N, C-alpha and C positions, 0 to 999 in steps of 0.2 A: 882769846879765841877759844871756842869750845873744842875739847879733845876727846878721843875715844875713851880715855881713862876716866872721864867725868861720869861715865854711865856704867851701871851694872846690868842694865837690861837692854837687849837688842832684838829687833825683829828683822829678819832677813827677807829680801824679795829680789826678784829679777825684773828689769824693765821690759815691758811687753811692747810689741809693735804698735798697738793701739794707743800707747801713751806718748808716742813721739810725734812732733809736729813737722811742718814743712822745713824748719831749720835743722832737722835731724837731731834734735835734742828733746828731752822730756818737756812737754807743754807745761807751763808754769802752774796751772791750776791743779795738776795731778799731785804736786808735792803735798798739798793739804790732805789729799786722800791717803798718801803714804803715811803721814804722821797720824791720821785718824785710825788707819789700819793698825799701826803700831800701838796706839792707846788701847785698842780692843785686846791685843795680845798681852799688854801690860796687866790688864785685869785678870787674865788667865794666870799670869805669873803670881798674882796675889791670891790665887786659889778661889777667886770670886766669879761664879757664873753671874754675869752682869745683871741681867733683868731681875732675876729672883732675889739677888742680893740687895739691889736698890729697894725692892718692895719690902724686904725684911727690915731695912733701915729707915723706911718711911719717907723716902724722897727719891730724887733723881738728879743727875748732873746735866746742866745746860751750858753750852758754850757762850761765853760773854765776849771773848776777844780771841782772835787767832791771827798771829803775825808770822810771816816767813821772811828770811833774809837770804838772798842768793849770793853764793861765793863762786860756784862753778857749775857746769851743766852735767847731767847724767844722760847717757845715750843708750840706744837699743842694746839689750842683752847684758848690760852692766849688772853685776851683783852688788846690791846695796844693803848696808846695815843701818837700820834706823834706831838710834839710841833714844831712850826716853827716861826721864827722871822727874820725880815730884820735887820741885824746887822750894815751894812755900805753901803753907796752909794758913789761911786767915780764919776769920769767924765763920764765914759761909763760902769762901772761895778756895779753890785749889789751883795752883799754878804749876803747869808742866813745862819743862824745857826739852826740846828735841834737837838732835843732830843727825843728819843724814850723811853717811860716809861711804866712799868707795875706797876700800882699804883703809888707810889712815888719813885720807884726804877728806876734809869737811867740804861738802858740796852745798848744803842748805842747813840753816838753823831755824828754829821755830820756838814760839812761846804760845801756849794754849792756856787760856784762863777759863775755868769752869766755876759755876755757882751751884751749890747744893740747894735744891728748892722743892717745894710741895708740887707734885705733878698736876694736881687739880687746879691750883691757882697760879703756879709758877712764881710764887713769892719765896724769897730766900729763907733758908733755915740754917741753923748752925750745923757745921760738919759734925756728924755723930762721933763721939769719942772713939768708938771701936774702929771706925774708918781712919780717923786721924792717927791712932796708934798703929794701925796696920801699915799705912803708908810709911810712917817713920821707921817701923821695924824692917820693912822690906829694903828701904834705902840704906839702912845700917848693915844690911847683909844677913839678916836673920831669916830662918825658915818660917814661912807664914802659915804652915799647917802642922797639925799635931798627929802623930802616929800612936795608935793604941791597939792592944790585943785584949780580947776578953771573951766571955761566953755569949751565947745568943741573947740571954737576958740582959746583958750589959749593952749590946749594940743593936738590938733588933729594930728599934724605932727608926734610926737613921739608915742603917744598912739595908733593912727590909724595904724602906721606901726607895732607895737607890736601885736595888735589884728589881723592884717592880717596874720602875721607869725604864731600865735598860733592857731587861729580859722579856718581861710580859708585854709592855706597851710598845717599845721600840722594835724588838726582835720577834715579837708575837709568839713567844714560847708559852704553851698552855700553863696556866697557873698551877694545875695539879702536878706538873712536872717540875716546876720551879721550887716549890716547898716540899721538903722531905724530912724524914726522921733524923738525917745526919746533922742538921742545924743544931739540934739539942746537945750533941756530943762534940761538935767541932770547936776548934779555936778560931775565932774570927778576928781578922785584922781590918782596921779602918784608918782612913785619913780624914781628919776633920779640919775645915777651915776655921778662921777666927770668929766666924759667926756661929760656930757650933754645928755646921752642916756637914754631914758625911759626903765626901766627894769621890771616894774610892773605897772598895771593900773586896775581901776575898776570904776564903776559909781553908783551914788545914785539918786534914783527917789522917788516920793511919791506914795505909793500903795493905801492908803486911809488915812483919818484923823488920825494922831498919829502913823501910820505904814509906815515905810520906806522900800524900796526895793533896794537891792544892786545886781548888775549884771555886766556882761562883765569883770569878774575878770580874768586877764591874767598875767603870769609871764614868763620872758624870759626862754626858755628851759634849758639853761645852768646854771641858778641860782635858780632853784626850790629847796625848802627846806632850803633856806638861810635866811628866815625871811622877804623877801621883800613883799610877798603877805599878810602876817599877818599885816605888818606895814600899807599897803594901806587900808586893811580892817578896822583896828582900826581908821585910819584917817577919813574914811567915816562914821563909827559909831559915832565918836565924832561930826561930822557935823550934823548927824541926831539928836543926842541928843540935840545939841545946838539949833536947830530949834523947839524943843518940841516933837519930836517923842519918843515914849516909847517902841517900838518894831521894830525889823528889820527882814525881810524875804528875802530869796534868793532861787534860784534854783541851787542846787549843783550837779555837775557831780558826779556820784557814786564813781569814782576814787578819788575824793577830799573830800568825806564825812568825813573821819577820820580827815582831816585837820580842817574842820569847827567844828567838835565835840570838838577838843582840844581847840578851841577858844570860847566854850560856846554855840554852836548851837545844837538844837535838831531836829531830823527828825519829819516831820508833814505830815501825809497822806501816800499814796502808791507811789512807784516808777513810773516814767513815761518816755516816750521817747520825746526828743526834738532835732531836727536837726540830728536824727539818733544816738543820744548819750543818754545813760541811766542817768536820773536825779532823784533827790528827793528834795522836798521842805523842807527847814530847817528854824527855827526861833530862835531868841534870844531876851530876854527882856533886854532893855537898862537901 
Protein backbone atom coordinates (compact mmCIF):
# COMPACT_ATOMS: atom_id res chain seq x y z
CA UNK A 1 0.00 0.00 0.00
CA UNK A 2 1.22 3.50 -0.86
CA UNK A 3 2.49 5.52 2.13
CA UNK A 4 3.22 9.23 2.65
CA UNK A 5 6.92 8.43 2.86
CA UNK A 6 6.84 7.31 -0.77
CA UNK A 7 6.48 10.93 -1.92
CA UNK A 8 8.71 13.99 -1.71
CA UNK A 9 6.13 16.27 -3.32
CA UNK A 10 2.69 17.17 -1.93
CA UNK A 11 -0.04 19.56 -2.97
CA UNK A 12 -2.42 20.60 -0.17
CA UNK A 13 -6.09 21.39 -0.68
CA UNK A 14 -9.32 21.68 1.30
CA UNK A 15 -12.51 19.94 0.19
CA UNK A 16 -15.07 22.51 -0.94
CA UNK A 17 -18.86 22.37 -0.60
CA UNK A 18 -19.32 22.08 -4.38
CA UNK A 19 -17.23 18.89 -4.45
CA UNK A 20 -19.47 16.88 -2.10
CA UNK A 21 -22.37 14.76 -3.41
CA UNK A 22 -25.71 13.63 -1.90
CA UNK A 23 -23.86 10.96 0.10
CA UNK A 24 -21.96 13.78 1.84
CA UNK A 25 -18.63 12.57 0.49
CA UNK A 26 -16.47 13.88 -2.35
CA UNK A 27 -18.03 12.97 -5.70
CA UNK A 28 -15.77 10.37 -7.31
CA UNK A 29 -15.00 12.36 -10.48
CA UNK A 30 -13.43 15.18 -8.45
CA UNK A 31 -10.52 12.99 -7.40
CA UNK A 32 -9.13 13.06 -10.92
CA UNK A 33 -9.29 16.85 -10.74
CA UNK A 34 -7.39 16.73 -7.43
CA UNK A 35 -4.60 14.66 -8.99
CA UNK A 36 -4.51 16.86 -12.10
CA UNK A 37 -4.22 19.97 -9.91
CA UNK A 38 -1.35 18.34 -8.05
CA UNK A 39 0.42 17.56 -11.33
CA UNK A 40 0.26 21.26 -12.26
CA UNK A 41 1.91 22.11 -8.94
CA UNK A 42 4.49 19.36 -9.50
CA UNK A 43 5.68 21.20 -12.62
CA UNK A 44 6.13 24.34 -10.52
CA UNK A 45 8.25 22.30 -8.11
CA UNK A 46 10.41 21.42 -11.13
CA UNK A 47 10.86 25.18 -11.78
CA UNK A 48 9.11 24.72 -15.13
CA UNK A 49 6.48 27.20 -16.31
CA UNK A 50 4.53 24.48 -18.10
CA UNK A 51 3.40 25.98 -21.42
CA UNK A 52 6.58 27.79 -22.41
CA UNK A 53 8.74 24.90 -21.19
CA UNK A 54 6.91 22.44 -23.42
CA UNK A 55 7.33 24.82 -26.37
CA UNK A 56 11.06 25.01 -25.62
CA UNK A 57 11.28 21.20 -25.61
CA UNK A 58 9.32 20.89 -28.87
CA UNK A 59 6.36 18.87 -27.63
CA UNK A 60 3.61 18.50 -25.08
CA UNK A 61 2.24 15.87 -22.71
CA UNK A 62 -1.03 14.08 -23.41
CA UNK A 63 -2.87 11.80 -21.00
CA UNK A 64 -3.04 8.24 -22.30
CA UNK A 65 -4.41 6.55 -19.21
CA UNK A 66 -5.78 7.69 -15.85
CA UNK A 67 -6.83 5.26 -13.12
CA UNK A 68 -7.94 5.80 -9.55
CA UNK A 69 -8.50 3.32 -6.74
CA UNK A 70 -10.72 4.21 -3.80
CA UNK A 71 -9.79 3.20 -0.25
CA UNK A 72 -11.84 5.66 1.82
CA UNK A 73 -13.87 8.85 1.34
CA UNK A 74 -13.02 12.51 1.81
CA UNK A 75 -15.60 14.87 3.28
CA UNK A 76 -16.39 18.57 3.39
CA UNK A 77 -13.61 20.71 4.91
CA UNK A 78 -11.07 17.87 5.02
CA UNK A 79 -7.51 19.07 4.55
CA UNK A 80 -5.96 16.72 2.01
CA UNK A 81 -2.38 16.23 0.84
CA UNK A 82 -1.97 14.94 -2.70
CA UNK A 83 1.36 13.19 -3.13
CA UNK A 84 2.81 12.89 -6.63
CA UNK A 85 5.89 11.10 -7.92
CA UNK A 86 7.36 10.23 -11.28
CA UNK A 87 7.45 6.44 -11.13
CA UNK A 88 8.76 5.48 -14.57
CA UNK A 89 9.98 7.07 -17.79
CA UNK A 90 9.79 5.10 -21.01
CA UNK A 91 10.83 6.13 -24.49
CA UNK A 92 7.88 8.49 -24.99
CA UNK A 93 5.79 7.87 -21.87
CA UNK A 94 5.96 9.19 -18.31
CA UNK A 95 4.10 7.42 -15.50
CA UNK A 96 3.07 9.34 -12.40
CA UNK A 97 1.75 7.73 -9.24
CA UNK A 98 -0.39 9.68 -6.81
CA UNK A 99 -1.69 9.22 -3.30
CA UNK A 100 -4.34 11.36 -1.64
CA UNK A 101 -3.94 11.49 2.14
CA UNK A 102 -5.90 12.79 5.11
CA UNK A 103 -3.15 12.86 7.67
CA UNK A 104 -1.41 9.51 7.26
CA UNK A 105 -4.52 7.78 5.94
CA UNK A 106 -4.48 6.93 2.24
CA UNK A 107 -7.91 7.71 0.77
CA UNK A 108 -7.32 7.37 -2.98
CA UNK A 109 -4.42 6.23 -5.15
CA UNK A 110 -3.87 7.01 -8.81
CA UNK A 111 -1.76 6.24 -11.85
CA UNK A 112 -1.48 8.78 -14.65
CA UNK A 113 0.26 7.85 -17.90
CA UNK A 114 1.35 10.70 -20.19
CA UNK A 115 2.85 10.54 -23.67
CA UNK A 116 5.24 13.21 -24.93
CA UNK A 117 4.10 14.10 -28.44
CA UNK A 118 4.19 16.59 -31.29
CA UNK A 119 1.39 19.12 -30.61
CA UNK A 120 0.59 19.50 -34.31
CA UNK A 121 0.17 15.81 -35.11
CA UNK A 122 -0.14 14.31 -31.61
CA UNK A 123 2.29 11.61 -32.66
CA UNK A 124 4.65 10.43 -29.93
CA UNK A 125 8.19 11.68 -29.56
CA UNK A 126 11.02 10.56 -27.32
CA UNK A 127 11.03 12.21 -23.92
CA UNK A 128 13.70 14.94 -24.19
CA UNK A 129 16.88 14.07 -22.26
CA UNK A 130 16.68 17.33 -20.29
CA UNK A 131 13.18 16.45 -19.06
CA UNK A 132 14.15 12.88 -18.27
CA UNK A 133 17.17 14.04 -16.27
CA UNK A 134 15.14 16.75 -14.52
CA UNK A 135 12.44 14.34 -13.35
CA UNK A 136 15.02 11.86 -12.10
CA UNK A 137 16.99 14.59 -10.30
CA UNK A 138 13.88 15.93 -8.58
CA UNK A 139 12.86 12.48 -7.37
CA UNK A 140 16.40 11.98 -6.02
CA UNK A 141 15.88 15.10 -3.91
CA UNK A 142 18.18 17.40 -5.87
CA UNK A 143 17.55 21.12 -6.31
CA UNK A 144 16.24 21.68 -9.81
CA UNK A 145 17.36 25.27 -10.36
CA UNK A 146 20.70 27.04 -10.28
CA UNK A 147 21.50 30.21 -8.34
CA UNK A 148 24.07 32.61 -9.74
CA UNK A 149 25.25 36.16 -9.11
CA UNK A 150 26.94 38.39 -11.63
CA UNK A 151 27.08 41.67 -13.48
CA UNK A 152 24.33 43.00 -15.71
CA UNK A 153 26.38 41.88 -18.71
CA UNK A 154 26.32 38.35 -17.30
CA UNK A 155 22.55 38.11 -16.71
CA UNK A 156 20.85 40.87 -18.70
CA UNK A 157 19.32 38.65 -21.38
CA UNK A 158 17.36 36.41 -19.02
CA UNK A 159 16.90 38.79 -16.10
CA UNK A 160 15.93 41.65 -18.39
CA UNK A 161 13.27 39.55 -20.12
CA UNK A 162 11.78 38.53 -16.77
CA UNK A 163 11.74 42.09 -15.44
CA UNK A 164 10.04 43.25 -18.63
CA UNK A 165 7.36 40.58 -18.25
CA UNK A 166 6.75 41.28 -14.56
CA UNK A 167 7.16 45.03 -14.18
CA UNK A 168 6.46 46.55 -17.59
CA UNK A 169 3.88 44.15 -19.03
CA UNK A 170 2.17 42.75 -15.92
CA UNK A 171 2.40 45.70 -13.51
CA UNK A 172 2.47 48.42 -16.19
CA UNK A 173 5.53 50.20 -14.81
CA UNK A 174 6.76 52.72 -17.44
CA UNK A 175 9.82 51.37 -19.25
CA UNK A 176 11.75 54.57 -18.57
CA UNK A 177 11.35 53.93 -14.83
CA UNK A 178 12.33 50.26 -14.97
CA UNK A 179 15.70 50.65 -16.66
CA UNK A 180 18.21 52.89 -14.89
CA UNK A 181 21.91 53.50 -14.45
CA UNK A 182 22.08 51.30 -11.32
CA UNK A 183 21.88 48.07 -13.33
CA UNK A 184 25.40 48.64 -14.63
CA UNK A 185 26.93 48.79 -11.13
CA UNK A 186 24.67 46.40 -9.20
CA UNK A 187 25.28 42.77 -8.37
CA UNK A 188 22.45 40.77 -9.90
CA UNK A 189 21.15 37.45 -8.60
CA UNK A 190 19.21 34.97 -10.71
CA UNK A 191 17.60 31.56 -10.42
CA UNK A 192 17.72 29.53 -13.66
CA UNK A 193 15.80 26.36 -14.27
CA UNK A 194 17.35 23.38 -16.06
CA UNK A 195 16.22 24.71 -19.41
CA UNK A 196 18.38 27.77 -18.76
CA UNK A 197 15.45 30.15 -18.26
CA UNK A 198 15.73 32.84 -15.59
CA UNK A 199 12.70 32.37 -13.32
CA UNK A 200 13.65 34.82 -10.54
CA UNK A 201 15.94 37.81 -10.23
CA UNK A 202 16.94 40.70 -7.99
CA UNK A 203 19.78 43.19 -7.63
CA UNK A 204 22.05 44.42 -4.84
CA UNK A 205 23.31 47.99 -4.43
CA UNK A 206 25.06 49.98 -1.71
CA UNK A 207 22.67 52.35 0.05
CA UNK A 208 25.31 53.83 2.37
CA UNK A 209 28.35 52.52 4.25
CA UNK A 210 27.34 49.21 5.84
CA UNK A 211 23.81 49.27 4.45
CA UNK A 212 22.78 47.36 1.33
CA UNK A 213 19.73 47.91 -0.85
CA UNK A 214 18.00 45.04 -2.62
CA UNK A 215 15.57 45.78 -5.42
CA UNK A 216 14.03 44.73 -8.72
CA UNK A 217 12.92 41.44 -7.16
CA UNK A 218 10.89 39.57 -9.77
CA UNK A 219 9.63 35.98 -10.03
CA UNK A 220 7.99 34.32 -13.01
CA UNK A 221 4.24 34.66 -12.67
CA UNK A 222 3.61 30.92 -12.82
CA UNK A 223 6.20 30.05 -10.17
CA UNK A 224 5.42 32.47 -7.37
CA UNK A 225 5.21 30.87 -3.96
CA UNK A 226 7.62 28.10 -4.97
CA UNK A 227 10.70 29.43 -3.13
CA UNK A 228 12.61 30.96 -6.03
CA UNK A 229 12.24 34.55 -4.84
CA UNK A 230 13.36 33.64 -1.32
CA UNK A 231 16.40 31.82 -2.73
CA UNK A 232 17.49 34.84 -4.76
CA UNK A 233 16.90 37.15 -1.81
CA UNK A 234 19.11 34.99 0.45
CA UNK A 235 21.78 34.87 -2.29
CA UNK A 236 21.91 38.67 -2.38
CA UNK A 237 21.86 38.94 1.42
CA UNK A 238 24.83 36.58 1.63
CA UNK A 239 26.71 38.71 -0.91
CA UNK A 240 25.96 41.84 1.10
CA UNK A 241 27.13 40.22 4.32
CA UNK A 242 30.31 38.95 2.64
CA UNK A 243 31.29 42.47 1.63
CA UNK A 244 30.75 43.76 5.18
CA UNK A 245 27.23 45.15 5.16
CA UNK A 246 25.32 44.78 8.44
CA UNK A 247 21.82 45.76 7.31
CA UNK A 248 19.74 45.49 4.16
CA UNK A 249 16.85 47.69 3.12
CA UNK A 250 14.32 47.38 0.31
CA UNK A 251 11.13 48.91 -1.04
CA UNK A 252 8.51 46.18 -0.83
CA UNK A 253 5.28 46.24 -2.74
CA UNK A 254 2.49 46.03 -0.17
CA UNK A 255 1.23 42.85 -1.83
CA UNK A 256 4.63 41.25 -1.02
CA UNK A 257 4.97 42.64 2.51
CA UNK A 258 4.00 39.34 4.16
CA UNK A 259 6.59 37.51 2.03
CA UNK A 260 9.39 39.74 3.32
CA UNK A 261 8.14 39.56 6.91
CA UNK A 262 8.39 35.77 6.79
CA UNK A 263 12.03 36.22 5.77
CA UNK A 264 12.88 38.47 8.71
CA UNK A 265 12.16 41.98 7.40
CA UNK A 266 10.35 44.68 9.38
CA UNK A 267 8.45 47.68 8.06
CA UNK A 268 10.11 51.06 8.48
CA UNK A 269 8.21 54.32 8.03
CA UNK A 270 4.95 54.99 6.27
CA UNK A 271 3.62 53.46 3.04
CA UNK A 272 4.33 55.38 -0.15
CA UNK A 273 3.57 55.22 -3.86
CA UNK A 274 6.20 54.20 -6.40
CA UNK A 275 5.37 53.85 -10.11
CA UNK A 276 1.69 53.87 -9.18
CA UNK A 277 2.11 50.88 -6.83
CA UNK A 278 1.81 50.99 -3.03
CA UNK A 279 5.15 50.27 -1.31
CA UNK A 280 6.67 50.26 2.13
CA UNK A 281 10.33 50.36 3.17
CA UNK A 282 11.49 47.25 5.02
CA UNK A 283 14.75 46.44 6.76
CA UNK A 284 16.62 43.43 8.10
CA UNK A 285 19.76 43.17 10.18
CA UNK A 286 22.29 40.76 8.66
